[in-house]
Residue frames as qw, qx, qy, qz and C-alpha x, y, z in Angstrom:
[[0.253, -0.033, -0.921, 0.296, 136.04, 20.82, -168.16],
 [0.469, -0.558, -0.441, -0.524, 132.47, 20.41, -166.89],
 [0.202, -0.437, 0.531, -0.697, 131.74, 21.37, -163.31],
 [0.319, -0.145, -0.933, 0.077, 130.80, 18.44, -161.08],
 [0.491, -0.623, -0.362, -0.489, 127.47, 18.44, -159.33],
 [0.056, 0.371, -0.618, 0.691, 127.85, 19.53, -155.72],
 [0.537, -0.444, -0.716, -0.039, 126.16, 17.40, -153.09],
 [0.252, -0.636, 0.203, -0.701, 124.76, 19.53, -150.26],
 [0.612, -0.096, -0.744, 0.249, 125.69, 17.79, -147.01],
 [0.551, -0.800, -0.196, -0.134, 124.93, 18.16, -143.32],
 [0.516, 0.370, -0.437, 0.637, 127.56, 19.59, -141.01],
 [0.051, -0.363, 0.446, -0.817, 128.19, 20.65, -137.44],
 [0.397, -0.010, 0.638, -0.660, 125.17, 20.41, -135.15],
 [0.740, 0.233, -0.202, -0.598, 123.07, 19.02, -138.00],
 [0.638, 0.262, -0.723, -0.041, 125.05, 15.77, -137.71],
 [0.202, -0.317, 0.733, -0.567, 124.58, 15.30, -133.98],
 [0.563, -0.161, -0.760, -0.280, 122.95, 11.95, -133.27],
 [0.461, -0.366, 0.427, -0.686, 120.59, 11.63, -130.31],
 [0.251, 0.070, -0.965, -0.036, 120.49, 7.94, -129.26],
 [0.227, 0.231, 0.721, -0.612, 117.38, 8.57, -127.16],
 [0.547, 0.369, -0.086, -0.746, 115.27, 9.25, -130.28],
 [0.849, 0.192, 0.483, -0.096, 113.63, 6.35, -132.16],
 [0.260, -0.413, 0.649, 0.584, 115.69, 5.13, -135.10],
 [0.677, 0.507, 0.018, -0.533, 114.01, 5.39, -138.53],
 [0.349, 0.492, -0.768, -0.217, 116.68, 3.18, -140.12],
 [0.117, -0.077, 0.958, -0.251, 115.93, 0.32, -137.75],
 [0.531, 0.364, 0.485, -0.591, 112.18, 0.82, -138.17],
 [0.599, 0.559, -0.293, -0.493, 112.43, 0.69, -141.98],
 [0.289, 0.407, -0.861, -0.100, 114.76, -2.32, -142.16],
 [0.331, -0.021, 0.845, -0.420, 112.59, -4.27, -139.71],
 [0.682, 0.409, 0.234, -0.559, 109.80, -4.31, -142.33],
 [0.547, 0.582, -0.510, -0.319, 111.99, -6.01, -144.95],
 [0.994, -0.005, -0.105, 0.036, 113.09, -9.57, -145.61],
 [0.707, -0.526, 0.235, 0.410, 116.61, -10.55, -144.59],
 [0.607, 0.196, 0.399, 0.659, 117.94, -10.10, -148.14],
 [0.117, 0.831, 0.317, 0.443, 116.03, -6.86, -148.67],
 [0.461, -0.882, -0.015, 0.093, 117.24, -5.47, -145.35],
 [0.715, -0.296, 0.284, 0.565, 120.83, -6.29, -146.26],
 [0.450, 0.458, 0.400, 0.654, 120.55, -4.50, -149.61],
 [0.084, -0.882, -0.255, -0.386, 118.80, -1.44, -148.21],
 [0.621, -0.725, 0.006, 0.297, 121.10, -1.21, -145.22],
 [0.638, -0.041, 0.302, 0.707, 124.01, -0.93, -147.64],
 [0.204, 0.659, 0.378, 0.618, 122.19, 1.78, -149.61],
 [0.356, -0.905, -0.191, -0.137, 121.38, 3.73, -146.43],
 [0.694, -0.509, 0.115, 0.495, 124.96, 3.42, -145.20],
 [0.511, 0.266, 0.343, 0.742, 126.12, 4.81, -148.55],
 [0.032, -0.808, -0.333, -0.484, 123.69, 7.71, -148.23],
 [0.558, -0.811, -0.098, 0.145, 124.70, 8.45, -144.65],
 [0.687, -0.229, 0.209, 0.657, 128.35, 8.50, -145.74],
 [0.341, 0.448, 0.368, 0.740, 127.63, 10.88, -148.62],
 [0.200, -0.843, -0.311, -0.391, 125.28, 13.23, -146.77],
 [0.604, -0.773, -0.002, 0.193, 127.74, 13.49, -143.84],
 [0.356, 0.847, -0.389, 0.070, 130.71, 14.11, -146.14],
 [0.678, 0.296, -0.637, 0.216, 132.33, 10.89, -144.95],
 [0.154, -0.463, 0.573, -0.659, 131.83, 11.48, -141.24],
 [0.669, -0.074, 0.549, -0.495, 129.11, 8.86, -140.64],
 [0.245, 0.240, -0.865, -0.367, 129.19, 5.34, -142.11],
 [0.024, -0.262, -0.944, 0.201, 126.40, 3.77, -140.03],
 [0.208, -0.428, -0.465, -0.746, 122.89, 4.75, -141.17],
 [0.519, -0.610, -0.597, 0.046, 121.47, 4.06, -137.69],
 [0.449, -0.509, -0.223, 0.700, 123.55, 6.98, -136.38],
 [0.176, 0.170, 0.333, 0.910, 122.52, 9.44, -139.09],
 [0.176, 0.457, 0.500, -0.714, 119.89, 12.14, -138.27],
 [0.235, 0.351, 0.739, 0.526, 117.61, 11.65, -141.30],
 [0.017, -0.831, -0.541, 0.126, 115.10, 14.18, -139.97],
 [0.217, -0.720, 0.087, 0.653, 117.63, 16.96, -140.63],
 [0.344, 0.084, 0.646, 0.677, 117.64, 16.40, -144.38],
 [0.320, 0.631, 0.231, -0.667, 115.83, 19.01, -146.45],
 [0.730, 0.632, 0.243, -0.095, 114.83, 19.36, -150.09],
 [0.269, 0.871, -0.401, -0.088, 118.13, 20.96, -151.07],
 [0.378, -0.474, 0.795, 0.014, 119.99, 17.89, -149.76],
 [0.680, 0.198, 0.705, -0.040, 117.87, 15.21, -151.42],
 [0.583, 0.783, 0.133, -0.170, 117.53, 17.17, -154.64],
 [0.136, 0.827, -0.528, -0.139, 121.31, 17.44, -155.04],
 [0.667, -0.306, 0.679, -0.017, 121.82, 13.69, -154.60],
 [0.851, 0.392, 0.348, 0.005, 120.99, 12.21, -158.05],
 [0.492, 0.841, -0.198, 0.108, 123.35, 14.43, -160.05],
 [0.243, -0.741, 0.615, -0.119, 126.13, 13.85, -157.52],
 [0.776, -0.138, 0.614, -0.046, 125.74, 10.06, -157.64],
 [0.784, 0.599, 0.149, 0.067, 125.85, 10.11, -161.43],
 [0.201, 0.899, -0.371, 0.115, 129.03, 12.18, -161.27],
 [0.333, -0.602, 0.715, -0.127, 130.83, 9.70, -159.02],
 [0.166, 0.303, -0.897, -0.275, 129.98, 6.72, -161.21],
 [0.432, 0.192, 0.795, -0.379, 126.64, 5.27, -160.12],
 [0.001, 0.242, 0.780, 0.577, 124.34, 3.95, -162.83],
 [0.382, -0.256, -0.095, -0.883, 120.88, 5.53, -163.06],
 [0.740, -0.302, -0.547, -0.251, 119.22, 2.33, -161.89],
 [0.591, -0.164, -0.569, 0.549, 121.45, 2.30, -158.81],
 [0.008, -0.149, 0.176, -0.973, 120.70, 5.98, -158.13],
 [0.570, -0.305, -0.306, -0.699, 116.98, 5.24, -158.25],
 [0.738, -0.275, -0.609, 0.091, 117.37, 2.34, -155.80],
 [0.374, -0.069, -0.450, 0.808, 119.13, 4.67, -153.38],
 [0.249, -0.216, -0.047, -0.943, 116.34, 7.20, -153.82],
 [0.691, -0.354, -0.526, -0.348, 113.79, 4.52, -152.89],
 [0.638, -0.238, -0.566, 0.465, 115.75, 3.77, -149.71],
 [0.144, 0.079, -0.213, 0.963, 115.95, 7.51, -148.95],
 [0.448, -0.324, -0.255, -0.793, 112.21, 8.05, -149.36],
 [0.738, -0.341, -0.571, -0.112, 111.37, 5.04, -147.20],
 [0.541, -0.196, -0.509, 0.641, 113.68, 6.00, -144.32],
 [0.046, -0.145, 0.075, -0.985, 112.39, 9.59, -144.43],
 [0.582, -0.365, -0.438, -0.581, 108.86, 8.23, -144.31],
 [0.700, -0.341, -0.583, 0.231, 109.72, 6.29, -141.16],
 [0.308, -0.030, -0.320, 0.896, 111.29, 9.39, -139.65],
 [0.308, -0.271, -0.178, -0.894, 108.03, 11.22, -140.37],
 [0.703, -0.378, -0.530, -0.287, 105.89, 8.46, -138.83],
 [0.651, -0.277, -0.506, 0.493, 108.10, 8.51, -135.75],
 [0.141, -0.958, -0.242, -0.064, 107.38, 12.26, -135.50],
 [0.668, -0.299, 0.058, 0.679, 111.03, 13.25, -135.86],
 [0.253, 0.411, 0.298, 0.824, 110.28, 16.05, -138.32],
 [0.043, -0.374, -0.434, 0.818, 109.33, 19.24, -136.50],
 [0.428, 0.481, -0.031, -0.764, 107.59, 20.63, -139.60],
 [0.736, 0.234, 0.635, 0.000, 105.78, 18.11, -141.81],
 [0.526, 0.835, -0.018, -0.158, 106.41, 20.37, -144.81],
 [0.093, -0.724, 0.667, 0.151, 110.14, 19.70, -144.46],
 [0.571, -0.055, 0.818, 0.028, 109.41, 15.99, -144.87],
 [0.653, 0.608, 0.435, -0.117, 107.14, 16.40, -147.90],
 [0.322, 0.889, -0.274, -0.176, 109.68, 18.60, -149.66],
 [0.240, -0.593, 0.761, 0.105, 112.65, 16.34, -148.87],
 [0.582, 0.061, 0.811, -0.011, 110.84, 13.23, -150.05],
 [0.589, 0.695, 0.223, -0.348, 109.64, 14.81, -153.29],
 [0.046, -0.600, 0.651, 0.462, 112.90, 14.20, -155.19],
 [0.848, 0.366, 0.002, -0.382, 112.11, 12.38, -158.41],
 [0.795, -0.130, 0.528, 0.269, 113.68, 9.23, -159.80],
 [0.006, 0.549, -0.515, -0.658, 115.80, 9.46, -162.93],
 [0.836, 0.442, 0.041, -0.323, 114.64, 8.35, -166.33],
 [0.759, -0.198, 0.527, 0.326, 116.67, 5.51, -167.79],
 [0.165, 0.626, -0.463, -0.606, 118.75, 6.19, -170.86],
 [0.908, 0.347, 0.107, -0.209, 118.08, 4.22, -174.02],
 [0.627, 0.611, -0.438, 0.206, 121.78, 4.30, -174.95],
 [0.858, -0.361, -0.253, 0.263, 123.98, 2.21, -172.61],
 [0.125, -0.949, 0.267, -0.112, 126.32, 4.24, -170.46],
 [0.736, -0.509, 0.417, 0.161, 129.89, 3.45, -169.53],
 [0.474, 0.717, -0.483, -0.166, 132.91, 2.28, -171.42],
 [0.987, -0.027, -0.081, 0.135, 135.19, -0.68, -171.87],
 [0.330, -0.820, 0.432, 0.178, 138.68, -0.61, -170.41],
 [0.694, 0.550, -0.465, -0.013, 141.58, -1.77, -172.54],
 [0.921, -0.198, -0.239, 0.237, 143.90, -4.50, -171.25],
 [0.498, 0.350, -0.242, 0.756, 146.71, -1.94, -171.10],
 [0.294, -0.616, 0.088, -0.726, 144.58, 0.21, -168.78],
 [0.876, -0.433, -0.125, -0.170, 143.88, -2.71, -166.44],
 [0.835, 0.044, -0.230, 0.498, 147.59, -3.50, -166.35],
 [0.198, 0.528, -0.176, 0.807, 148.37, 0.16, -165.64],
 [0.589, -0.627, -0.019, -0.509, 145.97, 0.11, -162.68],
 [0.936, -0.298, -0.133, 0.129, 147.69, -2.92, -161.17],
 [0.645, 0.285, -0.193, 0.682, 151.13, -1.40, -161.75],
 [0.117, -0.664, 0.097, -0.733, 149.99, 1.79, -159.99],
 [0.795, -0.553, -0.051, -0.242, 148.97, -0.31, -156.98],
 [0.931, -0.137, -0.090, 0.325, 152.17, -2.31, -156.76],
 [0.440, 0.563, -0.157, 0.682, 154.30, 0.82, -157.14],
 [0.421, -0.758, 0.116, -0.485, 153.19, 1.82, -153.63],
 [0.699, 0.161, -0.629, 0.301, 156.12, 0.06, -151.96],
 [0.032, -0.362, 0.522, -0.772, 155.83, 1.99, -148.68],
 [0.617, -0.050, 0.480, -0.621, 152.57, 0.19, -147.87],
 [0.150, 0.182, -0.910, -0.339, 152.80, -3.31, -149.38],
 [0.198, 0.326, 0.875, -0.298, 149.59, -4.48, -147.68],
 [0.373, 0.653, 0.236, -0.616, 147.56, -1.68, -149.28],
 [0.236, 0.521, -0.596, -0.564, 149.31, -2.17, -152.62],
 [0.015, 0.036, -0.990, -0.136, 148.60, -5.91, -152.64],
 [0.280, 0.453, 0.724, -0.438, 145.00, -5.48, -151.50],
 [0.385, 0.657, 0.027, -0.647, 144.14, -2.95, -154.19],
 [0.217, 0.410, -0.758, -0.459, 145.88, -4.92, -156.95],
 [0.077, 0.114, 0.989, -0.055, 143.96, -8.01, -155.85],
 [0.349, 0.543, 0.497, -0.580, 140.64, -6.15, -155.77],
 [0.389, 0.598, -0.309, -0.628, 141.14, -4.98, -159.36],
 [0.135, 0.263, -0.919, -0.262, 142.19, -8.47, -160.45],
 [0.182, 0.266, 0.911, -0.258, 139.18, -10.12, -158.80],
 [0.397, 0.586, 0.257, -0.658, 136.70, -7.57, -160.16],
 [0.402, 0.536, -0.497, -0.552, 137.95, -8.11, -163.71],
 [0.054, 0.188, -0.975, -0.104, 138.37, -11.88, -163.46],
 [0.112, 0.335, 0.905, -0.237, 134.80, -12.42, -162.22],
 [0.111, -0.391, -0.443, -0.799, 132.85, -9.40, -163.45],
 [0.323, -0.551, -0.725, 0.258, 131.26, -9.19, -160.02],
 [0.113, -0.864, -0.219, -0.438, 129.46, -6.15, -158.67],
 [0.099, 0.554, -0.476, 0.676, 131.03, -3.90, -156.03],
 [0.652, -0.419, 0.263, -0.574, 128.54, -5.02, -153.42],
 [0.984, 0.013, -0.168, -0.050, 129.28, -8.66, -154.18],
 [0.583, 0.447, -0.462, 0.497, 132.97, -7.97, -153.67],
 [0.119, -0.508, 0.470, -0.712, 132.57, -6.32, -150.27],
 [0.811, -0.288, 0.164, -0.481, 130.28, -9.08, -148.99],
 [0.803, 0.262, -0.527, 0.088, 132.88, -11.76, -149.75],
 [0.651, -0.670, 0.326, -0.146, 134.20, -13.59, -146.71],
 [0.052, -0.571, 0.814, 0.097, 137.36, -15.62, -146.37],
 [0.563, 0.044, 0.806, -0.177, 135.18, -18.74, -146.20],
 [0.678, 0.633, 0.195, -0.319, 133.89, -17.94, -149.72],
 [0.310, 0.747, -0.557, -0.187, 137.38, -18.43, -151.19],
 [0.948, -0.077, 0.310, 0.012, 138.26, -21.96, -152.28],
 [0.002, -0.762, 0.560, 0.327, 141.92, -21.92, -153.32],
 [0.463, -0.145, 0.860, 0.159, 142.06, -25.63, -154.13],
 [0.494, 0.544, 0.675, 0.069, 139.12, -25.49, -156.55],
 [0.241, -0.028, 0.277, 0.930, 139.97, -21.98, -157.72],
 [0.149, -0.592, -0.600, -0.517, 136.56, -20.40, -157.13],
 [0.057, -0.043, 0.398, -0.915, 134.64, -17.82, -155.14],
 [0.087, -0.559, -0.824, -0.017, 131.12, -18.11, -153.72],
 [0.010, -0.147, -0.033, -0.988, 129.09, -14.94, -154.25],
 [0.095, 0.600, 0.724, -0.327, 125.82, -13.60, -152.92],
 [0.144, 0.196, 0.406, 0.881, 124.21, -11.51, -155.64],
 [0.372, -0.131, -0.025, -0.919, 120.99, -9.61, -156.08],
 [0.797, -0.205, -0.207, -0.529, 118.01, -11.14, -154.34],
 [0.569, -0.512, 0.615, -0.192, 120.40, -13.13, -152.12],
 [0.943, 0.315, -0.052, -0.093, 121.01, -15.51, -155.01],
 [0.544, -0.598, 0.537, 0.242, 124.20, -17.50, -154.57],
 [0.836, 0.540, -0.098, 0.000, 126.53, -18.46, -157.38],
 [0.715, -0.454, 0.341, 0.409, 130.07, -19.71, -157.79],
 [0.520, 0.834, -0.176, -0.058, 132.61, -18.24, -160.16],
 [0.905, -0.077, 0.084, 0.409, 135.89, -19.85, -161.12],
 [0.003, 0.960, -0.243, -0.140, 139.13, -17.87, -161.14],
 [0.753, 0.517, -0.361, 0.186, 142.49, -18.46, -162.76],
 [0.812, -0.231, -0.282, 0.457, 145.64, -19.52, -160.94],
 [0.326, 0.352, -0.102, 0.872, 146.98, -15.97, -161.23],
 [0.390, -0.597, -0.079, -0.696, 143.97, -14.59, -159.39],
 [0.857, -0.430, -0.282, 0.028, 144.19, -17.32, -156.74],
 [0.686, 0.030, -0.230, 0.689, 147.83, -16.35, -156.24],
 [0.027, 0.509, -0.022, 0.860, 146.86, -12.67, -155.94],
 [0.648, -0.606, -0.167, -0.431, 144.31, -13.47, -153.22],
 [0.880, -0.286, -0.251, 0.286, 146.81, -15.64, -151.36],
 [0.473, 0.277, -0.172, 0.819, 149.38, -12.81, -151.54],
 [0.287, -0.593, -0.025, -0.752, 146.81, -10.49, -149.95],
 [0.821, -0.485, -0.247, -0.171, 146.06, -13.06, -147.25],
 [0.695, 0.064, -0.366, 0.616, 149.71, -12.96, -146.19],
 [0.059, 0.302, -0.201, 0.930, 149.01, -9.38, -145.03],
 [0.575, -0.404, -0.163, -0.693, 145.41, -9.90, -143.93],
 [0.272, -0.250, 0.839, -0.399, 145.90, -13.17, -142.07],
 [0.319, -0.096, -0.883, -0.332, 143.74, -16.30, -142.11],
 [0.181, 0.217, 0.690, -0.667, 141.17, -15.28, -139.48],
 [0.136, 0.552, 0.791, 0.227, 137.56, -15.77, -140.49],
 [0.030, 0.707, 0.253, -0.660, 135.76, -12.61, -141.57],
 [0.510, 0.813, 0.043, -0.276, 135.56, -10.29, -144.59],
 [0.853, 0.208, 0.195, 0.437, 137.91, -11.20, -147.44],
 [0.397, 0.492, 0.026, 0.774, 138.78, -7.60, -148.28],
 [0.465, -0.739, -0.395, 0.286, 139.37, -5.36, -145.30],
 [0.032, 0.991, -0.068, 0.107, 140.70, -1.96, -144.34],
 [0.784, 0.058, -0.160, 0.597, 144.42, -1.22, -144.24],
 [0.296, -0.889, -0.119, 0.330, 145.88, 1.55, -142.09],
 [0.329, 0.912, -0.241, 0.040, 148.40, 4.12, -143.28],
 [0.331, -0.664, 0.670, -0.026, 151.03, 2.21, -141.34],
 [0.448, 0.329, -0.778, -0.294, 150.25, -0.90, -143.38],
 [0.199, -0.030, 0.904, -0.378, 148.30, -2.89, -140.79],
 [0.416, -0.195, -0.666, -0.588, 145.34, -4.90, -142.10],
 [0.404, -0.089, 0.581, -0.702, 142.28, -5.06, -139.87],
 [0.107, 0.255, 0.954, 0.113, 139.20, -7.27, -140.04],
 [0.286, 0.559, 0.336, -0.703, 136.86, -4.35, -140.77],
 [0.545, 0.455, 0.657, 0.253, 134.86, -4.86, -143.95],
 [0.119, -0.109, 0.293, 0.943, 135.22, -2.39, -146.81],
 [0.429, 0.582, 0.454, -0.521, 132.13, -0.56, -148.07],
 [0.611, 0.558, 0.476, 0.298, 131.00, -0.24, -151.68],
 [0.097, 0.995, -0.009, 0.023, 131.85, 3.45, -151.45],
 [0.486, -0.682, 0.475, 0.270, 135.39, 2.55, -150.35],
 [0.700, 0.143, 0.592, 0.374, 135.81, 0.41, -153.47],
 [0.382, 0.866, 0.258, 0.192, 134.81, 3.39, -155.60],
 [0.177, -0.953, 0.234, 0.071, 137.41, 5.55, -153.86],
 [0.678, -0.352, 0.558, 0.325, 140.10, 2.90, -154.28],
 [0.639, 0.418, 0.523, 0.378, 139.46, 2.67, -158.02],
 [0.182, 0.969, 0.125, 0.110, 139.27, 6.45, -158.40],
 [0.390, -0.824, 0.361, 0.197, 142.58, 6.90, -156.62],
 [0.664, -0.163, 0.623, 0.380, 144.32, 4.19, -158.66],
 [0.543, 0.693, 0.414, 0.231, 142.88, 5.58, -161.91],
 [0.033, 0.994, -0.101, 0.005, 144.48, 8.94, -161.20],
 [0.516, -0.627, 0.533, 0.237, 147.80, 7.32, -160.24],
 [0.691, 0.131, 0.633, 0.324, 147.78, 5.21, -163.41],
 [0.027, 0.468, -0.268, -0.842, 147.04, 8.25, -165.56],
 [0.096, 0.247, 0.863, 0.430, 144.23, 6.61, -167.49],
 [0.303, -0.326, -0.300, -0.844, 140.82, 7.97, -168.51],
 [0.420, -0.138, 0.547, -0.711, 138.12, 8.06, -165.85],
 [0.481, -0.115, -0.798, -0.344, 135.86, 5.04, -165.49],
 [0.656, -0.421, 0.176, -0.601, 133.15, 3.85, -163.13],
 [0.396, -0.305, 0.848, -0.175, 133.48, 0.68, -161.05],
 [0.769, 0.328, 0.466, -0.289, 130.72, -0.85, -163.14],
 [0.525, 0.725, -0.357, -0.267, 132.85, -0.31, -166.26],
 [0.100, -0.445, 0.890, -0.002, 135.13, -3.13, -165.09],
 [0.582, 0.200, 0.741, -0.268, 132.08, -5.40, -165.07],
 [0.635, 0.691, 0.050, -0.343, 131.19, -4.19, -168.57],
 [0.211, 0.699, -0.660, -0.179, 134.75, -4.91, -169.66],
 [0.358, -0.208, 0.904, -0.107, 134.69, -8.46, -168.30],
 [0.657, 0.420, 0.556, -0.290, 131.41, -9.28, -170.02],
 [0.528, 0.777, -0.175, -0.295, 132.53, -7.75, -173.32],
 [0.050, 0.620, -0.776, -0.107, 135.89, -9.54, -173.23],
 [0.502, -0.021, 0.851, -0.152, 134.23, -12.88, -172.52],
 [0.673, 0.592, 0.354, -0.265, 131.83, -12.43, -175.42],
 [0.352, 0.806, -0.412, -0.238, 134.72, -11.33, -177.64],
 [0.133, -0.440, 0.888, 0.017, 136.50, -14.56, -176.68],
 [0.569, 0.016, -0.654, -0.498, 133.47, -16.46, -178.03],
 [0.039, 0.101, 0.878, -0.466, 132.20, -17.57, -174.62],
 [0.157, -0.491, -0.727, -0.454, 128.52, -18.27, -175.18],
 [0.212, -0.487, 0.042, -0.846, 126.10, -15.70, -173.79],
 [0.784, -0.471, -0.310, -0.261, 124.39, -18.21, -171.45],
 [0.779, -0.149, -0.348, 0.500, 127.68, -18.95, -169.72],
 [0.234, 0.297, -0.147, 0.914, 128.57, -15.25, -169.49],
 [0.468, -0.542, -0.182, -0.674, 125.11, -14.52, -168.09],
 [0.841, -0.410, -0.351, 0.034, 125.57, -17.21, -165.42],
 [0.628, 0.012, -0.285, 0.724, 129.00, -15.86, -164.45],
 [0.030, 0.352, -0.032, 0.935, 127.69, -12.29, -164.26],
 [0.008, 0.312, 0.776, -0.548, 124.66, -13.33, -162.20],
 [0.333, 0.103, -0.197, -0.916, 122.13, -11.99, -164.69],
 [0.569, 0.224, 0.678, -0.408, 118.61, -13.36, -164.62],
 [0.699, 0.640, 0.292, -0.126, 118.29, -12.83, -168.37],
 [0.660, 0.035, 0.362, 0.657, 120.70, -12.97, -171.31],
 [0.213, 0.841, 0.308, 0.390, 119.03, -9.76, -172.53],
 [0.388, -0.914, 0.071, 0.092, 120.63, -7.99, -169.57],
 [0.717, -0.312, 0.383, 0.492, 124.01, -9.49, -170.46],
 [0.537, 0.491, 0.422, 0.541, 123.71, -8.25, -174.03],
 [0.021, -0.971, -0.159, -0.175, 123.14, -4.70, -172.77],
 [0.547, -0.741, 0.264, 0.288, 126.57, -4.85, -171.15],
 [0.774, 0.154, 0.391, 0.473, 128.24, -5.81, -174.41],
 [0.018, -0.837, 0.098, 0.538, 130.34, -2.86, -175.59],
 [0.478, -0.044, 0.674, 0.562, 131.39, -4.57, -178.83],
 [0.369, 0.743, 0.557, 0.037, 128.44, -2.93, -180.55],
 [0.020, 0.941, -0.074, -0.329, 130.13, 0.47, -180.66],
 [0.321, -0.508, 0.655, 0.458, 133.33, -1.00, -182.07],
 [0.470, 0.270, 0.797, 0.268, 131.47, -3.09, -184.63],
 [0.301, 0.865, 0.395, -0.075, 129.41, -0.12, -185.79],
 [0.103, -0.858, 0.290, 0.412, 132.53, 2.02, -186.05],
 [0.389, -0.250, 0.774, 0.433, 134.28, -0.63, -188.17],
 [0.441, 0.534, 0.711, 0.123, 131.20, -1.01, -190.36],
 [0.172, 0.931, 0.140, -0.291, 131.08, 2.72, -190.98],
 [0.184, -0.684, 0.529, 0.468, 134.66, 2.65, -192.27],
 [0.440, 0.034, 0.839, 0.320, 133.79, -0.12, -194.75],
 [0.400, 0.755, 0.514, -0.080, 131.10, 1.94, -196.48],
 [0.449, 0.090, 0.300, 0.837, 132.46, 3.83, -199.44],
 [0.100, 0.685, 0.295, -0.659, 131.39, 7.45, -199.58],
 [0.557, 0.655, 0.431, 0.275, 130.08, 8.87, -202.90],
 [0.016, 0.996, -0.078, -0.049, 131.86, 12.10, -202.04],
 [0.833, 0.092, 0.019, 0.545, 135.38, 12.44, -203.32],
 [0.272, -0.836, 0.001, 0.476, 137.64, 15.21, -202.15],
 [0.533, 0.837, -0.120, 0.028, 139.47, 17.37, -204.65]]
């Protein structure tokens, strides 16, 4: 078993936030467009959560000036280990460099060499071979069964089963899921309104089963306006606090272990949806529109049928070697 990359985090006094100091997060986000600020705020919140070992979720309360080279340098390998794609890791690294630059401009670094070292972490090179895997239908069903088996907390069980069902039914990204609001759910028409990359809006249709799953979750959540998927306490009480993209990763990781299936990344569910649609002979333009891809070339890169097709082709070739 390979050893996972260890993220070096801040702790103790290193995490103390001084509200009297200027905020590099606010300074950085103020330079961006509304859509860009929303995307980068999410990335910075993810980074604050990781670098604080789950103690800080709000990037505006994270002491960025306390990060050093050993922290930033350990980040890429750790993010790959927990399921982030290389492109997503690089986007987080951009956000990290920019917020550190603002901390430097605001004179929060005592030693400028600490800034230059911390910001020197390099982006990852993209792989030529697509990463990830396709989940089998039996694995998806096992995940849902693992959720619903948690009878002591029916609200949490229903929420997690619904999250998995919605992710697979729509092929949406984690961030698109957590930004969903109750107002984006149209039960009568059977569709969800999403805000994707670049603040582009699209609508995706869902089956009656998925509509029913969402409505079952709403029995626990309530019909108040706000985030569609929210936190649930250990006692089974649903709040109106929005889940983070990191929380979705943890939900899926936990359910994967309970279901006893092979590890997968959240993005693998998106790969599975796209592959299954193409396998069902849905044309690539329609699949691309559902997935929110700007190009069908991107959609084709998600298609995991290639591995299966090449494996089947290899078995059809007769070998000139004959065993004794």
